[in-house]
Every structure is written in C-alpha cells, then in structure tokens.
N, C-alpha and C positions, 0 to 999 in steps of 0.2 A: 580378708577370707579368701581360703584357697576356692575355685570352682569346681563342684561338684557334678561329675557325670551323671545323666538319668539313660541310663542303657536299657533298648529295649529287646524284646524278641521276637525273629522273622521265619516263620516255616516257609511260607511262599515270597512273592514279589508283591502280592496285593497286602499281606499284613507288615512289610517293608514299607510300601507307600503310607497305609495308615499310620505307623509309629510316626513317620518323619513330619505327617500332618499333624500328630496328636502333639509333638514336642518333643520328642526324642532327641539326645544329645549324638547318641549312638547306638547302633541297630548291631546286635551279632547274629548270624544267619549260616547255614551251611549250606555246601553243596551237593550233587552227587554222588560223592564218594566221602568215606572215613568221617561222617558225622556222627554225632551223640544223639541224634534223633533222626534214624534212617528213615521212618515213617511218615514224615512231615513232609509236606510238597514242596521240597527242596528244588529249587530253579536249576533247570537247564546252563547249562555254561551263557547264553546270549541273555538269556532273560536276568542270569543273575549279574551280571556287566550293566545292563541296562538300568536294576536294581541300585549299584553301586554309585553310576552317574546320577542315579534321581537325588540320593542321598547326599552327594557331595555338593551337589549344586546349592544345595541349602546349608552348606558345612557342618552335614550329620558325618560321621565317621561309620565305618563299617567293619567290624572284626567278623573274620572268617571262622566255622568251626572246624578244626583238624583234629577233633578231641576223642579218638578211637584209637585201639591198640592195634598195629598193623604188622600182621604176618610179613613173614621174610619174601612170600611171592609176591607183596604189593608195594614193596620198597622202591621199587623200580618204576614204578606210576607216577612217584611222588612228584618228581623236579615238575615233568610238563604240567600237571596239576596245580602246583603252585604257582607256577610262572603265569600263565595265563591273569590269575586273580591279581598276580604282583603288578602286571606291566600295566594292568588296570588300577591301579592304585589302591588296593584293598589295606586298610590302616594298621592291621592288624591279624595274627593270628592265635585261636587257642587251642593248645595242646595238651594231652595228657599223655602221649608216649615220649619216653625222656631220648628215646632214639630218634624219633623226628624231630624233637628239639634241637640235638646235633646236627640232625641234616638241615635242619632250614640255619641254624646259626652257620653253619659252612656256606653251603650254597646262597642265601639269601640274607646275608649280614646285614643289612638295612630294615629288615623285615622284624617290625617289634612283635613279641613274643607274650603272650599271656597263657600262665600255667593254669590249666585247668581248676575246676575242683575236684573232676575225678583222680588229680594224683593226691588227693585226701592230705592235704596240708593243714597243721594241727597247731602249726607252733613256729617262733622266730627262728628255729636253725635251718628250718626246711625255706622258709621264706631267705634268709641269708643265702644259703646257697643257691637258689635259683636266681636269686639276684648278679650272685657273683659269677653266676654261669650265663647269663645275661639276657634272662626275662627282665621286663620293664613292670609286670605286673600279676601279681597272684590270687587268684581265686581261690581263697581258704577253704575248709570241708563248712557245711552249711550248719555245724553243730558248736562251731566255737563260740566264747560268748563276748560281750563286749569287753569283761577285762583278758581276756587272752588278744583280741584286736587290738586295745591298746599296746601292749608288751609288743606284737608283730612292728607296729607302726614305731613305735618306740625306739627300736633296735635293728631295722631292716632296711629303712629308708629305701620302701620300694611302692606300687601304688596297690592298693587294695579295693580289690572287687566283690562286692558283698551280695549275696541274693536277699532282696528285701520283700517281695512278693510272689504269689505264686506256689505250685505244687512241691509238697518235701517229699522226701524218699526217707523211708524206713529203715534203712541202713546207711552207713557212710556211705556216701558216693564213689563209686572205684571199688567198693569192698561187698559187692553183693551179685551172690553166683546163683542165688535162688532162681530168676527167670532162666539163665541157663542150664542149672541143672534139671530144673523139671521139664523145660521144653526147648530146650538148644538154644533159646533166643538170649544172646549175651547184650545186657548192660555193659560192657566193657566195647561193644561193638554195635551200640546206637540200635538194639534191637529189644528193648527190655519190654516184655509182655503184661508187665505191672500187675506179676502176680502178688503183691502186696496187697492188693486192693479188693483181694477174695476175702470171702468168710473164714474163719478159724474157730476153733475151740481149745482153750486152755485148760491143762488137769496137773494138780498135783497127787501122782498117785494114780488114782480112782475119783477123786474128786473134781467134778468140772467149778473153775474159777470164776469165769464169765457166766454171765445170765444168757437167756437165751435169744435177746433182742439188743446185745450186745457181742457182736461178731465179728467185724471190723478192726478186728485188733492191731494191725499192723497199716492201718490206713492214717495217714498223717493229716489232721486238717492241713487248709491250705495257709501259709504264710500270706501275712498283712503286717509289716512292722510301723504302717502310718502313724500310729499315734507317737513312737516313738525315736523318728526320724532325728531330731536335733542329737540324739543320745547317738544314734549312728554318726552321724557327721562329724561329732565332735571326739566320736573315740578313734577316730582315724580314716577312716571309710574315704574313699576317693570316688568310686563308681556305685551306683544304688541300682541294681541287677535286677530286674523281673522277667521271671519264670513264666515259661508258655509257648515255645516253638511249635505246639502240637495242637494250638488254639486258632481262632478264626480270626479276621483280621478285624471285627468288631471288638471283642475282648483286648487285643492288643491296643487297639484306639481308646476302647474305654478306662484303661488301668494305665495306660501310658498316661492320658490326659489330667486323670485326678493328679497322678504323683507327679507330675510337670505344675500344677496349681499349689501343689504344698512345696513343693522344692523351692519354687518362687517366693512363696510366704516366708520359708524360714531365711533366705536370703536376705530378705528384705526387711523383716523387721524383729529375725532372730529368736531366742528361746520364748522371749517374754510374750512375744506377738502372736505365737505359735498355739494353733487350736485347729481340730479336726470337726467337721461337721456331722453330725450325725446322719444327714441325706446322704454325705459323700461314701460313709460307710457302708449305707444300706444298697446304693449304685455299686458299690465292687461287689457285695454279695449276687445282686440282679444280674451281673456279669459271669458269676460261678460260682456255685455254694456246695462244698463236699462234706457239709455237716458242719459249717463252723470254721471260723477264722483264728489263727494265733499269731503271736508276735514273735515265735519261734524259739529258740535258743540262746538270744541274746541275754536275758535275763535269768536262766533256770536251764538246768542241765536236762530235763525232761519233764515228763509229768502227764496224769490222765487226760486233765484238760487239753495236749495237744494232739489227742488221736479221736479219730470222727468214729467212736465205737458204735455209734447207733448206726442203721442203714439210711441212704439219704432217701428224702422224702419223694415218691416218684409223682406227684401234679403240684407243680411249684408254677406260682402267676409269674407269667413271662410280662415283664415292662416293656411291652412293646412299643412305648412312647421315647420312651430311652434311648431304645437300639434304632429307631428309624432315626431317631438324631444323630449317634454316633454314624451311622450307616450314610447321611446324607454331609455332614459335615467333614469327614474324615476320611471313610472307605473307599464311596464313591467318587472324591472331588480330587483335584491335583492341584497343589500348591502352587501358588506363586510366589518369585524372588522380585521384591520390588529395586527398579533399576532408575535412574538418571540420566535423561539423555539430552543435548544439545545439538543442533543442526542451523548450519549457515548456510544459506542458498542466495549466494551473489553472484551478480554478474559477471560475466569473463571471466568468473573463479572458479576452480574443482568444488563440488559441495564437500564439505568437511560434517561430520556425524561421529559425534563425543556419546560416548556411552559407559556410564560405572556404574560400581556396586559400591555402596559406603556401608562404614563400620565393617569392615572383615575381621576385625578383633571379635567381635560379639558373636558373626555367625561362623569362624574357622579357627579361632584361638579362643575361645571362650572368656576371652578380655574384654570385661565391659569397656575399660578406661580406653582402649585402642580404636581408632580412628584410622585405621587402615584403608586403602580404597584401592581399589582395582578398576581401571579406567583401558578403554581401547579408544583409537581413533582410527577411523575409516573415512575412505578420499574416493571420490565417484568422478565423472565426466560432468563438466561444467553444464549449468541448463539452457533450454534453448529461449531465446525472444520468442515473446508471446506474440501470434499472429492474430489469433481471433481471441478466445478466453485467456484471462491469466488463470493461473492458478493462485488460490485463497490458502490463505495461512491456516485455515480453516478443513483445508484437502487435505493439507499436508499434515495436520495435527491427527486427523482420522485415519488416514492409510497408516502412518507409522506406529499408532497404538492398537491396531488390529493385531496384538498379539497372538490371538487364537489358542492353539494347543501347544504353544511354545511352555517354557518354565518362568515366564519374566511379565511383569505387569511395569508401564511406567508410571511408577509413584511423580515423576514430575519430567515436562518436556519444554525445553525454552527452542522457540524458532526465531529462527533474523531471516526473513525473506524480502527481498527487494521487489519493488513492484515491476508487473509487466512483463514476468517471466512462465515460464511453459515448461513442466514435466509430465510426461504420460505415469498414469496410476500406474501401469503395470514397472515403470522405471521406480517410483519409491517402495511398491510392496518386494522390490528386487532389493532394494537398499534397506529394508528393516529387516527380510530375509539374512541376508548375509550378514549384516551386523551381529544381529540375535545369535546367529551359528558360531561368529568369532567369541562373543562375549560368551557363549558356553563352551566353548573349546577354551578358552582363557581360563574358567573357573577350573575345570576339570584337569587344565594342564597342570595345575597345584598339587594335585596327587597322583598324575601318571608317571612311571617310571621306565626308562629304559633297559638295555642289558648291562649296562657300564658297571655295577655292583655285584653282578652275579658272577658266582663261580660255576660253570658250567659242569652239569653232570655224568661221568664218563662210566659209572657205573663204581663199584667199592671195591674195596683191596683191602680185603680183613686179614687178623694175623692169621697165619697157617697155622694149625693144630694138629701135631703128629698123634693120631689114634692110637699106635702103638703105646707110647709113653705116656699115653692118660689113662689107657686101662688095658689090665691083663685080664679080664672076661672072669673076674673073679669078684661077685657080690659080697657087698659089703653092707650092714645094716646100722640105721641112726633110729633107735628106740626112743620116741619122746614121749615122757609121760606126763599126766596134767592133775596126778593125785599119789599120794604119798603111800595108798595102798597097790598103786602098780610099779611104785619105786622097789617097796618091798618084792613083790612078786618078782622083779627082774633080779634083786639083787639074790632071790631065792635059786631062779632060772641058774646062775650063772653058777653058783654052788653045786647044785644038784646035777648039771651037765660039765660041772670042770670047766666051761669056758670062759674068754674073755671076749665081752662082745666088741666090735669097731667103736660105736659112738651112743652115749646116752646123753638126750638132752632133756634140760628140767623146765618146765612152765616157772616163770618166776614167781607167780602169786606163791609157790610151794615155799619159796624164803621165809614167810611169817611162819611157818609151822614148826612148833615146837621141838619136836624130833629131828627136823631137816637135817641143823649141824651135827646131829650125832652121826647122819647114814650118809655125811658125804665124804667118808675117808671109805667103806664100802663103795660107793658108787663108784668111785675113782679107781679102785682094787679090780672091779668085774668090768671096767671100760677103758680102752685106748685113750680116748676123748672123754670130757665131762662140759658139756655145753649148756649155756643158759639161754633157753627161749623167751625173748623180748614180746610184750605184751601186742596184739592186734593194734591197740589204739597207744597212742604217747602224748597224752597231756598233761596238764598241773598236777592230776590226779595221781601219773604215775610218778610223775618226776617227785613230789611227796612223798609217795612208797621207796622208789630206789633212794631219796636220801636218806631215810631211814636204815636202810640194810647195804649203804654205800661202801661202808670198811667190812662189813662180812662179804660181801661180795668181791673185794680185793683180796680178802685173806684165801676166800676157795680156789681161786686163780684158775676159773674155767677156761677152758681151751679154744671155744667158738664161743661166739654171741652168735644167735641166729633172729635177724632182725626181722621185724613187719612193717617199717614204717621209717621212710628217710632221718626223719627227727633222732630215731635213735641210734643211729649212726654216729651223727655227732655229739651226742651225749654219751654217748661211750668212750670217743675220744677225749674229749674234753672232761669228763668225771672219772673216768673208771683207768683206762688205758688207750694212749693213743696210739700205741702200734697192735692193738686187739684184732684177731681175725676176725673176719665178719662174713658171715653166712644170709646171701638174700634169701628170704622165704618166697613162696609161690607169688605172691601179692603186691612182690615188686619186680614187676611184670616186666619179662623180655620175652615179648612176642618176634624178635627179630636179630640177628647177628647186630645192627648197629646197634642198639640198647645194649646188649652185651660189650661192644666192645667201650661205650662209654662206663658202664659200670665199670671194667677194668681198668680204665685211664684214672677214674675221679676216687674209686675207694680200694682200701685195703681187704681184698675179696678174696677168700678161700673155695666159694664156690658160689652157684645158685641154684636156684630151685628150679625146675622146669615149671612152666605155667600149669594150671590144671584144667584148661580151656583148649590147648593144642593137641591136635591129636598124634599119633606116633610119627606117623609120616612126618607132618608138620615139627616136631622137636628133631626129627633125623637131619631137616633141611639146616638148623642151626649150625651143623655141624661142630656143636659144642660138647665134645664127651666129657666124660669125667666130674658131671654137676649131680644133682640130688634129685630125684623122685619121689614122689609120694605113692608108696605103694600100699598101704592099708591105712586107713581112716573115715571117722563120718568127718566128711568136709562140712566147713562154716559156710553156709548158703547166706547169712547175713550177718552182720557186724553192727550192732546200732547202739545208741546213747539213751534209747530208750529202755525201758525195763520194763518186760510183760508183768514180772513179778509184781512192779510199782502198780501198773495198771489195773492190775485184778485184786488182788489183795492188802498193798501198801506195802510202803519199803522197810524192813528191819535191819537192812545191810548185813543180813546172812546170808551166805551162796546156797543156790539150790540147783536142781536139773528137775526144771518142770517139762510138761509134753503137750506140745501145740499140735493139733488135728486139722487136716485139713478136709476140703469135702470129699475126699475119696478114703477118709480115716486112715491115712499115712501118721505114723507118731516120728516126730520131730523134736528132739530134745532141745530143751531149752537151759543153757548154763550162763546165769548170773556172775559176772567176773565183779564182784561190789568193791574189789580193792582198788580198780581202775575204772569203775563206773560205767560198764559196757555188759551188752548180752550177745551171745552166740547163738544163733540158731543152725542146727545140726540136721543134717541131711539124714533121712529116715534109714537110707541104705548105706552101709562101708562099702568105701571104694576096697577094691582088692584085684589084686595082678595076678594071683596064684593061677596056675598053667599058663602063661605067657611069659615066660622064660624065653624062649629063642626069639618073638618079637623085641622082648626088653630089650636084649643083646644088640640088637641092632642099631640102637640109639648111644647103646654103651655110657653106661648113666656110670659116676663114681661111687652113688651111694644109694640105698634103698631108706627109704621111712618107712617106720610104721610109728602111725601117730597114733598115741590112746587118749583119749577122750574122758569116755563117761564106761568105759570097760572095767570091769571088778577083776582082781587077781589071777583068776580061776581063768577069765575070759582073755588075760592078758599074756598068759604063758601059751594058753593054747594059742593064739595067734602067731607068736613067735617061732616057737617049736614048728609051726607048719612052711614059716619063711622060711628055716635054717634048713629044713629038709626038702624043700623046694628048690631054693636059690643056690643056697651053699652045699648043701649035699647029692644036689642032684636027682632027687627021688621024686617018681610022682606019689601026690598027693590030691584027696578030694579039696575043692575049695570050701570055705566057709558059704553057710546059709544063706540066704536071701542078701545077696551083695550085689555092686555096679559096679562098670567097668568107667563109669563117668564119663569125659571126653576121647578117652585114648581110642578107642575107636571111630567113633562116629563126629567128633570134633563139631567147630559151630560154626555158621554162616561167617 
C-alpha cells in the first residue's frame, strides 16, 4: 500500500506546531506575500523558518503557498522571497499563476511545485499538461468526483492532493469574482470577503423561491469526508488536505488528531476494519459547525443537502473539556523526538558521545519498512582523575538527560564509566548542549539547500513587441452571443447597416438549438470570423456534449475557439483540430508578462483576453497590445457546480434565468447551464467602457468584446450601435444607464 499523506493547514506558527504535534505528515502555510490567505496570521520570515525547522525535526514536510496571481510590478520581488525559504529547505511551493510556475522552474529547478486548486484543474488533460511542465502534484477542483479522480490517477501519473475536510467555496476556486466586484477584495489575491456567506433571496420573475429562514443560499456546509476515507484513497488520492488556515490552532489540532486516528486505522485494518465512531463526528462539529457537514462532491454533482441554508444557531454549547484537552495536549506543548545515546568515559581517553535517531524511514521517508538511522559522534577532552569525590553513573545520567527546552528526549542512554573519574557538572552540560545542537543541525541539513542549483535572477528579457505593427488605432468588435435571439439581432443589424462585423462568437450551448445549423451560413456572411465560445467549466458533462456535436463543429469550421479552461485547449487539439486557433478568455489569467510569455510558448495562441481585475495602468504595464478587452457585459461573479434552481425548487434540466437579490436589493441574474451542469451568477450592472475611448487607446487592444448574456434582441442591437458610433465612428454618445467600470479604474489590492 502506498503511503498516504495527511496535510494540515497553518495560518500561524502556533497552528504549525499544533499540527505537527497532532500527527500531520505535512503542513501548508503562507508567508507575508503572495498567499491566498492574506488575512491569516502568516508569520514573518524568521518565525516561518523557525516553523519549518520545527516541522523538519519531526520529519514533517512544509509546503509554502505562493498561490495568488502576481502583477507585473511584483515579479521582481519573487526571486529573493523564494530563495530564503528554498535555502531553509521548504519542501514544495503551491502555485496558481503559470507565470510564477515557469519562474520557479527556471530559477529553482530542484524545488517541487504543486498546482493549486485555484488553477481549476478538472480532468486528466490539465493534469498531464502540468506533469509535463514539471509539476510534482496537482490539487484539482474541489468539485470533481471520485470517478474523475480515478481517471486523472490512471492517465497522468502525478500525485493528487484533495481537500477532505473544512470549508467549501460556492464557486469553483479561481473562478470567483464576487468579492472582487462588490468590494474590491479579490480571492485571486488572497483577500476574499466571503460574500457567499451573506443572506440572499432567489426569485423566478416576481415569485420568491426560498423561505424567509432559508437565505444562506450560497453558503456551503463544511466538508467532512471521514466516512468515505477508504473510497478517497482507493480512487487514487495521495494527500488528504484539511482546509483551515484562517482557523485557530485548537481547531487544527483537533481535526488533524481525528483524521490521524482514522488514517492509521485504515492503513492497519483496511476497508473491512474501518468504522467511524459517532463520538468523533460530534467532536468535529464541536470544533466548527456552519450548519452541518457534507461529504462534498465526491459522490454527487451538487445538492441542497450540501448548503447551509438556515442561519447558524447563535448559542451553541461549548465543549470546554475537549478544548482544554486539545490545548494542553497539542497547542501549549512541545513535541519531543526520541533519541538514543551512548557515552564512554574512560580513563586517559577522550570522551566519546554517540547520539542517534532511529527509524528515519518512518519519520522522513514515510516508509514503515525502512530502518535508516542518523547518527552523530562527538569527541571531548579526557576526564580528570578524581581527587575528592568521583562522579557517579547517576550524575552523568541525570545531567545528560536534562534536555529541557530542546526538541529531544533520550529514549535510552547507555553509559560506560570507569571508576574514580571526575567531570564538572558544567562540562557535562556543555557536552549535552553541543551534542544536541549538532544533532539538530544534522537533521535539518537533510532539508537545507545551498545556491548550487539556483539560476540567479537578473531581470526578465521579454519578446519585443512592435506596437505599430500590432495596432493601427482602429477598434474591432467581437460580438459574443449566448442566445439565439441575440444571434438573430446581430444578423438583422448587419443587414440593416449593410456592414460586416469583425468577429462573432457563439456560446457552445447554442449548438443544440434546432435552428442553429440554418443560421451558421448567415452568421459567417455577416462576420469576418466566426468563433466558438467554450464552456466555463470542462468536465464529463462537457465531453459528452461535444462528443454529440463533434462532427457538426468540424463542418462549421470555426475560425477561433475562445477557451475558458486549459482542459479545452487539449481537447480541441485532440478531437477537433490540432492546428486550431485559440483565444484565451479572461479567466485563463495573465497578470504579468511572464505568464503571457508562457502561453505564447506553449500554445497556438491567436490572442488572450485581459484580466478583469487589472486596471488600465496595470494592463498597460504588460506592454502586450493587440489582445482582447471586455468592453461590455454582465460579468460572471461566480461559476458554481451548485444549482440555485435545484436548491430551491428542484431540477428539471430546463435552462432558466433566475434573480438573486442581496441585502441591498441588487438584482443578480443567475443562468442555469444545464448542458454542462453549472450556474453563473452575473453582476447586477453591466460593464461599459463607452466614453473611455482615449484611455482604452493607450493600451492598444486588438479587439473589443461585446458580451451578451441575458439581453433581448432590442437591447443587443442598441448596445452594438452605441459601440460602433463611439469606438468605430468616433462619435460622442451617452453611456448606457446603470453601468459599472469594473476594475478598469480602481483595480484590486
């Protein structure tokens, strides 16, 4: 049986110590920069290194989170930031930004990289790609099933780390802009305000679908998959990950100790002897209860029972006795490493002191069969001949075993002492202190690294882009339609204005519409390019959908494929056209030049779409003109495997547009994408850049996207005309009513 890792969260040094003491095999923790939990008590450099050393003393790995998207002006800080912890021996880094991924591969080739769940990896295509790029482990989307995990494990030959306990996001990780759009606090930058935990109401036209005491519609119950632990392991999961870097050390200690108990039980007795005690389930709820627990998405795609719909009980009984036990046993104590000693004190001979740590395979290699031993040999001056009182064996034993605040405890100490010798107590103390210091250094040396394998950073040299060649100051439009009504409106407008649009992009769900086949010829006649807009999430449902329409897609000969997932690039290349032109959407993030270089190197990219969270100045810093900017549209704030329709009134597999209202009575439209089984929650106000043509010209985009989601035909034509007048004919026009500039002016932290 392979060794399964129990991976614990640490938002502080104290939590790290508690996790190590409670039995974690590995810890993930952030420093002061670039961490997806910016509001955790992330330790300063010296404290974090102290924590790394504490963990390594007991054979516990430490993975450092560098799992945010980095802006261009931050890339220069990355080398020195990583180097400090690289030298200290951090075991791996967890990364979201593919530009950061490439940076680490280049400058720290010996440092293991784990692909963050923020990358939204949902299948084997993405896993294989990241393995080939040099990732040693992936953390897939929390929404994928056991079946999908088995497929990844079978095809990709890469370590799989999955969340098994703790908070669940309502949105796919990496695909949530709700906190960002509402309050400027971006989850992609570690500053999520958890807007999903607020109360909401859901409406179908004027009809309210939820009850007055069922308003936590976006608040998932906490994950607890303890009962299905055998299923998780047998599906191919290598690392069982506990969420909770924002929680207290007591929580960490409690959850880790219980999961340690049951992981050991399974590894000892296998499935036949595995059973979870109700008392332990109760203790996990005592530690934290958001309205119950769920086994998550492993065996079901979504469900009302996974949502903490009701308000949390205000007064809950505190398990004081259990909390005191956790504090005393794991939080307020210091773990000791058992060591073995042998000292020889002979007349006229130097004192020799051997100290060893046994069974290092169990401690450091997770190999229960290994009996590897670390041993040090210390030599000290010969003892004196006793003049008055000779030192006794008891004296030597007592002084050497005073390990005090060190991390060591003598499991056994053999003493060979000749008669009639004298050693001052001070000397015995020095022997103990120097020997234990040497042992500690030898243990940590197993992890520490020098600069031999580092490629020094001297600044990036990026491809030179001739802006004159990439941009002729003429704005082009990409009109993206998500309904047949919008397609009809575009065709009509083309005929009315006797114009051919630059590009039209079609939401892939429209392929199943009966009249689509008859429209494609008209679409191609009114646009210079006709593109297929791929789903936001690409999983088994999407694969089944595209398999059904694969021959039609090939016949339509789309000019470009606008993709929202890495999975889709490889699917398109394998199933549709290996030379297909790819447009990267905004959520295949490119916050810095290094990421853009990576995409251009790895993929057949026609262009990318500027991220929605960068302001105009930050986009300008990319010095990458000729790409696409979203100029109009109701931006998806969340993309969720959950379904608000199913949660409130049940699933009938019919697509609808519902209305989600927040505390301020803002209306957010919810689209149910039943063919791919996900929901998108749209911003209440559409993004509009009308009136910003001079500012937009400074970043020299190649194309402006007009993104129509729920607009009717009249609104679609109205908006297109405004943009043609403003950006193509240079006319002054009034902006639409009730719009937002998004982050184009304010940006995010």
